[in-house]
N, C-alpha and C positions, 0 to 999 in steps of 0.2 A: 504494500500500500504506500507507494512513493509520495513524499510530501515536498512541495516547493516552498522554500522559506522566504523567497524574495520575488515579489510581484507588485504591480501597482494597478489601481483602479479608481475611477471617479464615478460614483453612482449617480443616477438621474435625480435622486433626492437632493444632492448637493446643488445641481444646476437650478432646480426649482427653488431651493432655499435662497440662493444668491439672487435670483430674479425677484423674489418676494421681499427679502430683507437684507440683502448683501450691502446695500448702501449705508445701512446703519453702522457697519464696521469698516466702511471704506473700500468695499470690493464690488466690482461691477462686471457683468457679462458684456463682452464686445463681439457682436456678430461678425463672422468671417465671410459670409456671403456664399453663393453657389452651393448651398446645402451642406457646407463643411461645418465641423464642430466649432463652437465659439472659442474666443480667447478670454483671458481675465485681465482686467485693469485694476490696479490698486491706486488709491487716492494720493499716495506719496510719490507717484510718478512712474512706478514700475509696471510694465506690461509684459505678460507672459505670452509666448508664442501659442497659437491655437492648440487645443487638445488634440492629441493623436487619435485617430478613429478607434484604434483598439483600446485606448484608455477609457473610452466612454461607450464601448460596445454593449449591446444588449446582453443580459445574463446568459441567454441561451448560447450565444456565440462563445462566451468565456467558458462555459461548461463543455462545449464541443472541443475547445482548445485543450482543456485538461484531458478529455478522452483521447484525443489524437496523440497527445504526448505520453499517455499512460500514467497520468498523475491522479492520485486519489484526492489530495487536498492541496490548497494553495493559501499561503499567508498573503494578504493584500494590504498595502499601505497606500495612502494618497500620493500624489505627485509632489516631491520635495520642492520643486520650483514654485509652488503656490503656498509655501509656508507663510509668506507675508511678514517677515520679520522687520520690515521697515514701518509697519503700522505702529501707532501709539499703543501704550501698554494695555489699556482696557479694550481697545479695538482688536488687538491681536488675541487677547484672551477670548473674546467673543467669537472671533473667526475660528479659532481652533475648537471651540465647543461645537460650532457648526460643522466643521470637518469631521469631528469624531461622532457627533450624533447621527449624521447621515451615513457615513461609512459603517458605523457600528450597527445601524438599523439594517442596512443592506446585507451585511455579513450574518446577522441574526436570522434574517429571512432565508438566507441560503447557507445555513450553518452545516448542512450535510457535506459541503465541498470547500467552504471558504472560512478563513479565520481572520480576525480583525487586528490590524497593526495600527496603533494610535499615533497621533502627533501631539506636540505640546508647544505652548507659546514661550519660547526660550528668551524672549526679551526681558522676562522677569523670572528669576529662579523659583520664587515662592508660587507664582501663578502656574509655572510649569509643573511643580510638584503637586499642586492641588488638582490640576487637570489630569495628571497621570493617575492619581487616586480615583478620580471620577471615571476615567476611561476604563479602568479595570472593572468597575461596576457595569460598564456597557459590554463587557466581554473581551476586552483587549488581551491578546496573548503576548504582545511585545509592543515596544514603542520605537519609532524610527526618528532619528535626529540627523541634522546635516553635519558634515565635516567642518563647515564654517558657518558662522552667523553674521550675515552681511559683511563678509570679507575678513572676519576675525576667527582664527582657529578655535574650534570649540573648547579645547583644553585650556585656552587662555581666558575664557569667560568665567565669571564667578557663579558657578552653577551647583555648588555643593548641596543645597537643599533638594535639588532635582536628583542628583546622583544618589543621595541618601534615600530618597523615596523609592527610586528604582531598585536599590539594593534591598530595602526593607520589604518591598512587595515581591521580590524575587522575579522581577519582570525584565527580560532581556532587552538591551538597547541596541538596535541595529544602526550602525553608522553608515550614512549614505552620502555620496558627493552631491554638491549642488553648485551651480554657476549663476550668480545674479549680477555680476559685473562684466563689462566688456573684456574679452581676452583676444585681442587682434591676432596673435600668433597662432591661435588654434581655430580661427574662423573658417579656414579652408581645409579641404582634404579629410573631413571628418576627424580632425585632430582633437576636437573637444571630446568626442566619444572615445577615441582611442587613448588619448594621453591625459587630457585635462582632468577628467573625472577620476581616473586612477591616481593621479598626482594629488588631487584634493583629499581623497581617502587617506593617502599616506601622510599628508600633513596633519590631518585630523587626528589619527591614532598616535602619531608622534607627539603632538601637543598634549594629548591625554596622558601618555606615559610619562613624559618629562615633567609635566606639571604636578605629578604625584596623585592623580585621580585614582589609579588602581591600587595605590598604597593606602590612601585614606579610606577606600571602600573595597576591601579585599574580596568581598563576596559579589561585587558588581559583575554582571554578565554582559559582555560586549561582543557583538557579532559584526564582522566587517563585510561590506558589499564587495562584489567583483573580485573574489578571491583575496581580499586584503589590499587591492591596488598593487603598489610595488613594495609594500611593507615586508612581506616574506623574503623577497629577492634582495632587499637592502638591509637585512638584519645585521650582517657583518659590519656594514658602514654605520648603522645605528650604534652598535656596541662600541666601535672605535671612537666615534665622536662623543659618546657618553663618557668614555675614559679620558678623552683629551681636551674637551671643551672647557672653558671657564664656567664651571657649573653655577657658581654664585652669580656671576655676571649675566648668564643666560637664563637663570631661573630654573635650572635642571635640579629637581629635588627627588628624582626617581631613586628608589632604594636598591634596585637591581639593574642588571644589564637589560636592555630592551628585549633581547632574545629570550630572557626568562619569562617575560610577560606573554610572549607569542603563543605559548602553549596553554595560556589561560583564556585566550580569545577564541571566538568561533569565526568561521569563514564560510561563505557560500562557494559553490563550485563553478561560478561563471568566469572562466578564464579562456575558454575557446581553444585550448590546445592540450592534447593528452599528456605530453611531457610536463607541461606547466602544472597540470592538476596533480600528477604524481609527485612533482617537486614540492608542491604545497603540502600534500599529505605527509611526505617524508620529513618535511621541515618542522611542521607544527604538531604532527600527530594525526593519524587518520580519524581519530575520535573527535577532532575539532572541525571537521569538514562536513557540510550538509548541502544537499541539492538545492539549486536555485535556478531561476530562469530570467529574471528582470523583464517579465512579460509586459508588453505594451510598447517597448522602445526598440529602436533599430538595433542596438547591440545585444538583444535578447538571445539566449540560448534556446533555440526552437526545437531542439531534440535532446533534452538534458540527460535522459537515460542512455542514449547512444554515446554522449560525451563521456559519461562515467565508464561505460563499458569499453570505449576505445582506449582508455588509460590503462587497461589491462588489470584492473582490480579483480580479486577473487570474488566469488558469489557472496561470501560472508562479508567482505569489505563493501561490496555494492549495497548490501542490505544495511550496513552501518550508515553509509552516506545518505541513502535515500529514505530511510525510515527511523532507524534507531537513534542516530545523532540528532535529527530534527526534534524528536520527542525528548531527548536529553537536554538539548539547548533551550527548548520552549516547553517547559513542563506544564503550562496551562492548556496545551492542546488537548482536545477531547480524545 
């Protein structure tokens, strides 16, 4: 019964809610024309590109996609690009309540195949902690957060009340890249998808480790998107610079080498190369790797079971990656 731990979806309930009361928190639907899905505009000046068709597809199509891929269950989060962290504090809190209410309702209605991954208003740590508590009551099995908050690495934000709440709830935190600022060097050749996002994840987990988050919250469960970005590949470099940098000047308070934390973290399988997937499992431990697709977006793994099999894992290891590990990493799964 394979489980996909990394996918995205925007339910029709959210579009209806934005149309009806989105202006209250500074979020508006922007028609795209020609029958295409709308875009979102935020009152602070940020405009998101239009929703991808698969991101807002009817539930029947998403169910058919799971059947085609041989997946039993999928964890679905909203689109990180629409977190709206440029909104004012109260507006951002209201917006994430709307995001969680609508996606939570959709997942509850379709709970035979889908599980709910929440989002939180990270512009305020106390608000984020409170919303996380509320989201668990809506059925959340995890929370997704961005690797940066409006251009600031997440580990550099004062978020201890949020980290503490996630640890206390035993709720895994999925770290996902996001790009809200212009990145001219990655504008062409799909370099945003190829390199920028994996780079962002690497910066995010590096900031979490070096700022001591994993030392202050030793039971906190972190899961990295896209196979950890480049973090597993750069572990040696992380360790060398942990030893050689001016730790006081850089704010490096990590108690261990970064490679020590690597085996405490979870990773999805979305690396698109058999040798890379084997390297990931060999480096961090196969018990830390779980199946993922990133469904709805161009870099999605559209045949994830074939990807795992192509890496040459044994039948027992495939079962670990596709079912046992997802259930270990996400204990609230039904």
